[in-house]
N, C-alpha and C positions, 0 to 999 in steps of 0.2 A: 569295697574299693569300685571306684569308677571304672567301666570297661572301655577300651578303647572305642571310640566313637564311630559308630557306620556312617556313610554319604547318606543323606536324607532322613537318617533316625530319627524316631522322636527320644530326645532327651530326656530320661524318666527318673522319677523319684520314687522310692519305695519307702512306706510308712505302715509300719506295724509294732507294736510293742511285745511281741513275740519273736525272738530270735530266730526258732526253727521255721516259722512263719516266713519272715524275711530272706532266710536261706533258700527255703523252696521257691518263693517267688524269683530269686537270683538265678536260679539251675532254669527254670521255667524261660525268664526273659532271655537268656543265651541262647535259646534256641532260635529264637525269632528275630528276624532279620529286620525288620522295622523297628527294633528298641533299641536304645544303648542306654546303660544303667549308669547316671551319674552320681548318684549317692543314696544313703539309706539314712530312714530316720527311728526312733523307737518311740517316740512320743509328739503329740499335736503341736507343743512350743518348738520343737527341735526341726519339724516339719515348716513351721513357717518361717523360721530365720534360714534354712536351707533353701526354700524356694525363692527367697528375696535374694539370697546369695548367689544362687546358681542360676537361677531364671529356666527350670526345665520345661519341657512342653508337656509333660504328662506327668500326672501324680498316680499312683496306685496305692489308695487311700485305705486303710483299715478302718472301719466305722466305728468300733467300741475301742476306747482306750481311755486311760483315766485321766483326771482332769481335762485336759482338752481334747476331745473326742474328734472323731472325722466329719461331723458336721460342722462342729464349731471353725474346723479348718476351711472348710468348705466357704461357710457364711463370712470369714474374715477375709477371703480371696474375693468377694464377689465384686468388689470395686477396684481391685488391685488395677495397676497399670499392665502387668505382665500378668496376666491370669491364665495358669496353664489347664491344661484339659485334665478332668477328674473322672477316673473311675474308681468306683467304691468296691472294695474286695473283703465281703464281711461272712460270719456263720449265721447272720439272721436276715429274714426276709421280711420282716416287718418294717425297715426305715425306707422303703421302695418310693414312697410317696413323698419325704421329706428330700429324696436324692435328686428326682427328677424337680422338684422344686428349685432345686439350686442347679439345674441346667447341667447336671452331670451327663458324661458321656454313655456309660454303662453301671452296672451294677452288678457284679459277679459273685456267686457264693462259693464259700468254701466245702469242702476242698477244691482247690481252683484245677481247672483240666486245662491242658495246655489249648487245644482247640477252642475251647471256650473263650479262654484269653486272646486267642489269637483273633475272633471274631471281633470282639471290644475293641482289639487295638485296630484293628481296619475300619471300623466306625471313628476313631480318633484320627486317622489318617484322613479318613474323608471329610472329616470337621475342618482338620486344618486345611486341606485344600479349598474350604468354601468360606474360610475364617474373615474374607473380606465382605462377605453378604452380611447384609443387616440380618440379625436374628430376628425371628417372628417373635410376638409377644404373645403369642398363643400356641396352647400344646400341638406339638406334632406326633409324639407317641407316648405309649403308658406301658409299664412295667407292670404283670400281673404274675403273681405266685401259682405255678402250675406243677404240680408233683414234686420233683426235686431241684425244679428250677424257676427260675423268672423268665417269662417270657415276653418280650416287646411286641405292642401291637401298635400297628401305626393307626393314628386318630382317623385317617382316611377311610378306616376298614370298620370303624364303628358306627352301627346303624341306630341305634337306641340304648340309652343308658335308664335302669331302673334303681331306686332307692331299695336298699335294704338294712334299715338301722342304720348300723354305723358302717355300712358299707354299700357300693355301688354294684349293679349287674351289667357287665358290658355286653352287648348284643354285637358279635363281629361275623361278618361274612362279606366278602367280593360276590359281585352277581355271578350268579351259574353256582356257586358254594353252598354247601351245606352249613347254616348259622351255627356258630358255636355261642358258648357264653363262659364268661370270668368273672370272679367276683375280687374286687381291689377294695383296701381298706381305705376309703376316702367318702367324705360325705359328698351328697350330691350339690349341695349349696356350694361346696369349696371348688369341686370338679367345674360346675357350669361359668365361673370366675375366669377360669384357664382355655375355656372352648370359644372358638371363633364364632360370634353370633351370625355371622353370614352362612355360617355352616349349619349350627343347631340352633333349636330353639326348645324353651322349656314349656311343656303343654300344661303340668300338673305338679304338684309339690313332688311326686315320686317320678316323674318321667321326663325326659330330654330325650327329643328326637333331632337326627337328620332332615334339614329341612327339604331334601330332594328326595325323600322317602315318603314325603305326604302327598297323598293324590287329591284331596279336595276336604273341604268342612262340609259337616252336614248339621242341620239344626233341628234338634230331637224333641223340640217345645219346650215351655216353660221356663226359658231361658237356658236350657240345657244344649249345648255343642261337642259334638265329636270331632275328633280327626280320621279323616280315611286314610289308611295306608296302602302304599301299593301292592302289598300281597293280600288285600281285600280286609285286613283287621280295620277294626275301630277302636279308637280310645278316647276315652272322656274327657274332654278338657275343663282342668279346675277353673272357677270362678276369677280368682286370681289372675291368672294367665291369658284369661280370654280376650280384653284389648290386645295385648302383645301378638296373639296367634291372629286374630281377624285385621290386625294393621299389615301382618307379613301376606295377608291376601289383598289387601286393600280395601279393606272394609272399615 
């Protein structure tokens, strides 16, 4: 049953095929002043019908459901005239890449904690406030598994990306901070397509660098070049990527 709507609150649809999960989410949502639950759905097909009928601002969307799953619902809404914000709610951490590719607001792991959902709602509210601004075609954030949760990493904090088989290792840290690294299930080629080329450049089949961290280029002889980084390290440039790196330096 729908709640009495609160002024300025996000009109929210809960979608989950487990009745107890829906009930738990309703209890949590009732505690949050920025939400008003307008309906619930137990499968993806019903979710799409209700989204069309109710025009919610937000969908709390289970990822794994029979027949039409959460990802399919999100894909179906990509070109919708009224596209609600989506927060995926799931027991699985291995769909984060697909989630951010579909421009989800957040990705919350079950069992859902009230404070964790509240942070996700704050992001949804902020996005609604900025909805009139044109969304960038480039990634602004990444979600990475860390212990028992998913961390949101701002792309602006990523200094380097290395390929490790089917994963990439992100090097993260602001100036003056100790650098941290995280593994993300994503190919380096796929990630490269989503990064702003004015901020990042691929120098090797296994390495992408933030441009502003490059101090200079060094010719090591026999056609071999290296990138010198601000921290003093040097990384070899792959022959395939050398023309683009030289073009960055105006050569």
